[in-house]
C-alpha positions in Angstrom: 27.2 -20.3 3.7 25.0 -18.3 1.3 22.9 -15.4 2.8 19.2 -16.0 3.2 17.0 -14.6 0.5 15.6 -11.8 2.7 19.0 -10.5 3.5 19.9 -10.6 -0.2 16.7 -8.8 -1.1 17.4 -6.0 1.3 20.7 -5.4 -0.6 18.7 -4.3 -3.7 15.2 -3.4 -2.5 13.7 -1.6 0.5 11.6 -4.1 2.4 8.3 -2.9 3.9 6.2 -4.9 6.4 2.6 -5.4 5.3 1.3 -5.8 8.8 0.0 -4.0 11.9 1.5 -6.7 14.1 4.1 -5.0 16.2 5.8 -8.3 17.1 6.3 -9.1 13.5 7.7 -5.7 12.8 10.2 -6.1 15.7 11.2 -9.5 14.4 11.8 -8.6 10.7 13.0 -4.9 11.2 11.6 -3.5 8.0 12.5 0.0 6.8 8.9 1.1 6.4 5.5 -0.3 7.5 2.1 0.0 5.9 -1.3 -0.6 7.4 -4.9 -0.7 6.1 -8.3 -1.3 7.7 -7.8 -5.1 7.3 -4.5 -5.1 9.2 -5.7 -2.7 11.9 -8.7 -5.0 12.4 -6.3 -7.9 13.0 -4.3 -5.9 15.5 -7.6 -4.9 17.2 -8.4 -8.6 17.9 -5.4 -8.9 20.2 -6.7 -9.2 23.9 -3.9 -7.0 25.2 -5.0 -4.2 23.0 -8.7 -4.3 23.6 -8.7 -2.2 26.8 -6.8 0.6 25.2 -9.1 0.5 22.2 -12.1 0.8 24.5 -10.5 3.9 26.1 -10.0 5.5 22.7 -13.5 4.6 21.5 -15.2 6.1 24.6 -13.2 9.3 24.3 -13.9 9.8 20.6 -16.7 12.1 19.4 -18.0 9.6 16.9 -17.0 6.4 15.1 -15.0 8.3 12.4 -13.0 10.0 15.2 -12.5 6.6 16.9 -11.3 5.0 13.7 -8.7 7.6 13.0 -7.6 7.7 16.6 -7.0 4.0 16.6 -5.1 4.1 13.2 -2.9 6.9 14.4 -2.2 5.3 17.8 -1.1 2.0 16.1 0.8 4.0 13.4 2.6 6.0 16.1 3.7 2.8 17.8 5.0 1.5 14.5 6.9 4.7 13.9 9.0 3.9 16.9 10.0 0.6 15.4 10.8 1.5 11.8 13.2 4.3 10.6 11.2 5.1 7.5 7.6 5.7 6.5 4.4 4.6 8.1 1.4 4.5 5.8 -2.0 5.3 7.1 -5.1 5.0 5.1 -7.9 7.4 4.5 -11.3 5.7 4.7 -12.2 3.8 1.6 -15.7 5.3 1.9 -14.1 8.6 0.6 -12.5 7.0 -2.5 -14.6 9.1 -4.9 -14.6 12.4 -2.9 -11.6 14.6 -3.4 -12.5 17.3 -0.9 -13.4 14.8 1.9 -10.2 12.9 1.3 -8.2 16.1 1.6 -9.9 17.0 4.9 -9.4 13.5 6.4 -5.7 13.4 5.3 -5.0 16.7 6.9 -6.7 15.6 10.1 -4.6 12.4 10.2 -1.4 14.5 9.9 -2.6 16.7 12.7 -3.3 13.7 14.9 0.2 12.3 14.2 1.6 15.7 15.2 -0.1 15.5 18.6 1.7 12.1 19.0 5.0 13.7 18.2 5.3 12.1 14.7 6.1 14.6 11.9 4.6 14.6 8.4 7.9 13.5 6.9 7.3 10.1 8.6 3.8 9.5 7.2 2.4 8.4 3.9 -1.3 9.0 3.5 -2.8 6.0 1.7 -5.5 6.8 -0.9 -7.2 4.6 -3.4 -5.9 5.3 -7.0 -9.3 6.5 -8.3 -9.3 9.7 -10.4 -10.6 11.6 -7.3 -8.0 10.0 -5.0 -5.2 11.0 -7.4 -6.4 14.6 -7.5 -6.5 14.7 -3.7 -3.0 13.2 -3.6 -1.7 15.9 -6.0 -3.0 18.7 -3.8 -1.6 17.0 -0.6 1.8 16.7 -2.2 1.7 20.4 -2.9 1.0 21.0 0.8 4.0 18.8 1.8 1.9 15.8 2.8 3.3 12.7 1.2 1.0 10.1 -0.3 0.9 6.4 -1.1 -1.6 5.5 -3.9 -3.0 2.0 -3.3 -5.3 -0.4 -5.1 -3.3 0.2 -8.3 -3.9 -2.4 -11.0 -3.3 -0.6 -14.3 -0.7 1.3 -16.3 -3.2 4.2 -16.7 -3.4 4.5 -12.9 0.4 4.5 -12.6 0.8 7.1 -15.3 -1.8 9.4 -13.7 -0.1 9.0 -10.3 3.3 9.9 -11.8 1.8 12.9 -13.5 0.4 14.0 -10.1 3.8 13.8 -8.4 2.8 11.3 -5.7 5.5 10.1 -3.4 4.8 6.3 -3.8 2.5 3.9 -5.5 1.5 0.4 -4.4 0.8 -1.7 -7.6 -0.9 -4.9 -6.6 0.6 -8.2 -7.9 -1.4 -11.1 -6.3 -4.8 -9.7 -7.0 -4.0 -9.3 -10.7 -2.9 -12.9 -10.7 -6.1 -13.9 -9.0 -8.2 -12.3 -11.7 -6.3 -13.9 -14.6 -6.4 -17.3 -12.9 -10.2 -17.0 -12.6 -10.4 -16.2 -16.3 -8.0 -19.0 -17.4 -7.7 -21.7 -14.7 -5.6 -23.9 -16.9 -3.0 -21.3 -17.9 0.6 -21.3 -16.6 1.2 -18.0 -14.8 4.5 -19.0 -13.2 7.6 -16.9 -13.0 7.9 -14.2 -15.7 4.4 -15.2 -17.0 2.8 -13.8 -13.9 0.6 -10.9 -15.1 1.0 -9.1 -11.8 4.8 -9.3 -12.0 4.6 -8.1 -15.6 2.5 -5.1 -14.6 4.9 -3.9 -11.9 7.9 -4.4 -14.3 6.2 -2.3 -17.0 5.4 0.5 -14.4 8.9 0.4 -13.0 10.6 0.6 -16.4 8.3 3.5 -17.4 9.0 5.5 -14.3 12.8 5.0 -14.5 12.9 5.7 -18.2 11.1 9.0 -17.8 12.8 10.2 -14.7 9.8 10.1 -12.3 10.7 10.4 -8.6 7.6 8.4 -7.6 8.6 5.3 -5.7 7.3 1.9 -7.0 6.3 -0.4 -4.1 5.1 -3.8 -5.3 2.3 -5.2 -3.0 -0.2 -8.0 -2.5 2.0 -11.1 -3.1 0.6 -14.6 -3.3 3.9 -16.4 -3.2 7.7 -15.8 -2.7 8.3 -16.4 -6.4 6.5 -13.1 -7.2 8.7 -11.3 -4.8 11.9 -12.8 -6.2 10.8 -11.9 -9.7 10.7 -8.2 -8.7 14.0 -8.1 -6.8 15.4 -4.7 -7.4 12.1 -2.9 -7.3 12.3 0.3 -5.3 10.2 -1.2 -2.4 8.3 -4.3 -1.8 5.7 -4.6 1.0 5.6 -8.2 2.2 3.4 -10.1 4.7 5.1 -11.6 7.8 4.5 -15.1 6.5 6.4 -14.5 3.3 9.1 -12.5 5.1 9.6 -15.6 7.3 9.7 -17.8 4.2 12.4 -15.6 2.6 14.4 -15.4 5.8 14.5 -19.2 6.0 15.4 -19.8 2.4 18.9 -19.8 0.8 20.3 -19.6 -2.6 21.6 -16.9 -5.1 19.1 -14.1 -5.7 19.4 -12.4 -9.0 18.4 -8.7 -9.4 15.5 -8.6 -11.9 14.6 -4.9 -12.1 17.2 -2.2 -12.8 17.0 1.4 -13.9 19.4 0.6 -16.8 16.6 -1.6 -18.4 14.1 1.3 -18.4 12.1 2.2 -21.4 12.1 5.7 -23.0 9.7 7.4 -25.2 7.4 10.4 -24.7 3.9 10.0 -23.3 1.6 13.0 -22.7 0.0 13.4 -19.3 -3.4 11.7 -19.0 -6.4 13.9 -18.6 -9.6 12.7 -16.9 -11.3 11.5 -20.0 -8.3 9.5 -21.1 -7.8 8.0 -17.7 -11.4 6.9 -17.5 -11.3 5.5 -21.0 -8.2 3.4 -20.3 -9.7 2.1 -17.1 -12.9 1.2 -19.0 -10.9 -0.8 -21.5 -9.2 -2.7 -18.7 -11.8 -5.0 -17.2 -9.3 -6.5 -14.7 -8.3 -3.1 -13.3 -11.8 -1.8 -13.2 -13.1 -4.9 -11.4 -10.2 -5.2 -9.0 -10.3 -1.5 -8.0 -14.0 -1.7 -7.2 -13.6 -5.0 -5.4 -10.6 -3.7 -3.4 -12.5 -0.6 -2.2 -15.5 -2.8 -1.2 -13.2 -5.2 0.7 -11.5 -2.4 2.6 -14.9 -1.1 3.5 -16.0 -4.6 4.7 -13.2 -4.7 7.2 -13.7 -1.0 8.1 -17.4 -1.8 8.9 -16.2 -4.7 11.1 -13.8 -2.4 12.9 -16.6 0.2 13.3 -18.8 -2.4 14.8 -16.0 -3.5 17.2 -15.3 0.1 18.3 -19.1 0.8 18.6 -19.4 -2.2 20.9 -16.4 -1.0 23.0 -17.9 2.5 23.2 -21.1 1.1 24.6 -19.3 -1.3 27.0 
């Protein structure tokens, strides 16, 4: 009998769980796990966790302190279940403030240290704004590894590689969402999926130019997008799609390989060039701004929940 698709995918790609659900992580046993305010909010809704969250919230000095304490507590639990990285996000509110991002990232690493989790296990997630990329560059120099998220454009990917970040999370499904909204009748299946095409271009550029930055495709709308990127360095996948892959069988073809990489010199992007390329890319500009807003929506809901628990 043929292996299931998830098992075959693991043979060519590092699988990451896109969830804060500890039971899902135990079930699928990913190498890495990544969280964000939306996923932490989901975990916070679990009745068994609310009493502990209330204790954390009441001990915290303020809501920012409570938010980071909750994120690190959940991240520390996840670190016991996966052998690789755990990504923890800096507040989206700081997406355009390099200095504040640096301070918050250092604080998160210190918190993890108090839980017995070393910096080599943590990726600090930062939005791939110009300011976020500059913060990530400095953090990498300090030995703090970073995951640049909300990445929708080739310009963002180039700037991240130039900065020497550990990992990028180019989004697939949200790119597809934008193009579907612009052209509802178009066929974006398979290789025509613009999100798949974006990750493929980034992957081939990185491999062709010898960048060490890891490419981790993210934000999938269907299993087809995942299969079309088989062979990518990492793919972060929701529990629902992990389950679908685990229950499906058939031959899985490797679609991305370093041998297919492009070559050709490109000069590092400076700030003006980065901003110009982003300005020229309506999809990337709109989806980056929308992504930051959506992360903040869930962060505000989490703040409201923790505020209520503090008062209770």
